[in-house]
C-alpha positions as CSV (number, residue, x, y, z in Angstrom):
1,M,0.0,0.0,0.0
2,R,2.9,2.3,0.8
3,Y,4.3,1.8,-2.7
4,I,1.0,2.8,-4.3
5,R,1.0,6.0,-2.3
6,Y,4.5,6.8,-3.4
7,A,3.7,6.0,-7.0
8,I,0.7,8.4,-6.9
9,L,2.7,11.1,-5.2
10,G,5.5,10.7,-7.7
11,T,3.1,11.0,-10.6
12,L,1.5,14.0,-9.1
13,G,4.9,15.6,-8.6
14,I,5.9,14.9,-12.2
15,V,2.6,16.4,-13.5
16,L,3.1,19.5,-11.3
17,V,6.7,20.0,-12.5
18,S,5.6,19.6,-16.1
19,V,2.8,22.2,-15.7
20,C,5.3,24.6,-14.0
21,L,7.8,24.2,-16.9
22,A,5.1,24.7,-19.5
23,N,3.8,27.9,-17.9
24,R,6.9,29.8,-17.1
25,S,5.8,32.9,-19.0
26,V,5.6,36.0,-16.9
27,V,2.1,37.6,-16.4
28,E,1.2,40.8,-14.7
29,L,-1.2,40.3,-11.8
30,K,-3.2,43.4,-11.2
31,L,-4.7,43.7,-7.7
32,M,-7.4,46.3,-8.7
33,P,-9.6,46.8,-11.7
34,A,-8.3,49.5,-14.1
35,A,-11.3,51.9,-13.5
36,L,-10.8,51.7,-9.7
37,A,-7.1,52.1,-10.0
38,E,-7.6,55.3,-12.1
39,L,-10.1,56.6,-9.6
40,V,-7.7,56.0,-6.6
41,G,-4.6,56.9,-8.5
42,W,-2.8,53.8,-7.4
43,N,-2.3,50.8,-9.6
44,P,-0.8,47.9,-7.6
45,S,0.5,45.1,-9.8
46,I,3.1,42.4,-9.7
47,A,4.8,40.4,-12.4
48,L,4.9,36.6,-11.7
49,P,5.3,33.4,-13.6
50,L,1.9,31.9,-14.5
51,F,2.5,28.7,-12.6
52,V,3.1,30.7,-9.4
53,V,-0.2,32.4,-9.8
54,V,-2.1,29.1,-10.4
55,L,-0.3,27.1,-7.6
56,G,-0.7,30.1,-5.3
57,G,-4.4,30.3,-5.9
58,I,-4.7,26.6,-5.2
59,A,-2.7,27.0,-2.0
60,V,-4.8,30.0,-0.8
61,G,-8.0,28.0,-1.6
62,L,-6.8,25.1,0.5
63,V,-5.9,27.3,3.4
64,V,-9.2,29.1,3.3
65,G,-11.0,25.7,3.1
66,F,-9.1,24.3,6.0
67,I,-9.9,27.3,8.2
68,W,-13.5,27.3,7.2
69,E,-13.8,23.6,8.0
70,W,-12.1,24.1,11.4
71,L,-14.5,26.9,12.3
72,R,-17.5,24.8,11.1
73,E,-16.5,21.8,13.3
74,H,-16.0,23.9,16.4
75,K,-19.4,22.9,17.9
76,H,-18.5,19.2,17.4
77,R,-15.2,19.6,19.1
78,R,-16.8,21.5,22.0
79,E,-19.4,18.7,22.4
80,A,-16.7,16.0,22.4
81,G,-14.8,17.9,25.1
82,N,-18.0,18.2,27.2
83,Q,-18.7,14.5,26.8
84,S,-15.1,13.6,27.8
85,R,-15.3,15.7,30.9
86,E,-18.6,14.1,31.8
87,V,-17.2,10.6,31.3
88,K,-14.2,11.4,33.6
89,K,-16.6,12.9,36.2
90,L,-18.8,9.9,36.2
91,S,-15.8,7.5,36.3
92,R,-14.6,9.3,39.5
93,E,-18.0,9.1,41.0
94,V,-18.2,5.3,40.3
95,Q,-14.8,4.8,41.9
96,K,-16.0,6.8,44.9
97,L,-19.2,4.8,45.2
98,K,-17.3,1.5,45.0
99,K,-15.0,2.6,47.8
100,Q,-18.0,3.5,49.9
101,K,-19.7,0.1,49.1
102,H,-16.6,-1.9,50.1
103,E,-15.8,0.1,53.2
104,G,-15.3,-2.2,56.2
105,K,-15.2,-5.3,54.0
106,D,-12.2,-7.6,53.5
107,E,-9.9,-6.4,50.7
108,V,-9.9,-9.7,48.9
109,L,-13.7,-9.8,48.8
110,A,-13.8,-6.2,47.6
111,L,-11.4,-7.0,44.7
112,L,-13.6,-10.0,43.8
113,D,-16.7,-7.9,43.7
114,D,-14.9,-5.4,41.4
115,T,-14.1,-8.0,38.8
116,V,-17.7,-9.1,38.5
């Protein structure tokens, strides 16, 4: 199974490298529309290879998706934490009740009762 994963990752790497080599031409990335840039009087732009723009867009999309999913699952993580705390609390209470039940009994008999 590990070799299949390595084969898939290697193929993906070769495809990405070939896409990068095929799209090395420099493009101008404008951060504002032309009309708005004329109105403001500031035209921010940067010249980058096309593959950097494409791969950067994919990376930004992944990061935004991961953050969105993390925020969306917050209520599930909070509920799991609450349940974990409740389980620990109930476990301590059970241990306390077992000690009270076996108070004054022989230790061997108390151990036998615990195993049942």
